[in-house]
C-alpha positions in Angstrom: -5.0 -8.9 82.9 -3.9 -5.0 84.5 -1.0 -4.3 82.0 1.8 -2.1 83.6 2.3 0.4 80.7 5.1 1.7 83.0 7.3 -1.3 81.4 7.5 -3.2 78.1 4.3 -4.4 76.9 4.8 -7.7 75.0 6.8 -9.4 78.1 4.1 -9.0 80.4 1.5 -10.7 77.9 4.3 -13.7 76.9 4.5 -14.1 80.8 0.6 -14.2 81.1 1.1 -16.4 78.1 3.1 -18.7 79.6 0.8 -19.1 82.9 -2.3 -19.9 81.0 0.0 -22.7 79.3 1.2 -23.7 82.1 -2.3 -24.1 83.4 -3.3 -26.4 80.6 -5.5 -23.8 79.2 -4.3 -24.6 75.8 -3.5 -28.8 75.5 -0.2 -30.0 73.3 -1.1 -30.4 69.5 -3.9 -27.4 70.2 -3.8 -24.4 67.9 -3.1 -21.3 69.8 -5.2 -18.2 69.4 -3.9 -15.9 66.7 -2.2 -12.5 67.4 -5.1 -10.5 66.0 -7.4 -12.6 68.9 -5.0 -12.0 71.1 -4.6 -8.3 70.3 -8.0 -7.7 71.1 -8.3 -9.8 74.3 -5.0 -7.8 75.9 -6.1 -4.4 74.1 -2.9 -4.1 72.5 -1.5 -4.0 68.6 -1.3 -7.0 66.4 2.9 -6.4 66.8 2.7 -6.4 70.4 1.1 -10.0 70.5 3.2 -11.0 67.7 6.7 -10.3 69.6 5.1 -12.6 73.0 4.2 -15.7 70.2 8.0 -15.2 68.8 8.8 -15.2 72.3 7.0 -18.7 73.3 7.8 -20.1 69.6 12.0 -19.8 70.6 11.2 -21.0 73.9 9.7 -24.4 72.2 6.6 -23.5 73.6 4.7 -23.0 70.4 5.4 -24.1 66.6 4.2 -22.5 63.8 3.2 -23.7 60.6 3.3 -21.4 57.7 -0.5 -20.3 56.8 -1.6 -22.3 59.5 -1.4 -20.8 62.2 0.6 -21.7 65.7 0.4 -25.1 67.9 0.9 -25.8 71.7 4.1 -28.6 71.7 
């Protein structure tokens, strides 16, 4: 994915993750990649990917289990 650095990056990442979820890249109940792995993949900071993951969690697409990670709903 080629990020547009003129716009906030985390919403672009959230959009891409939504697209990938809708495409079935991760199935319901499956563990979602951690923010460190996503940061490496998108070549951004972990705080940027954290914002994207929080947005998906607030939409009900992910659930986070403290100490165990995030899972696809």
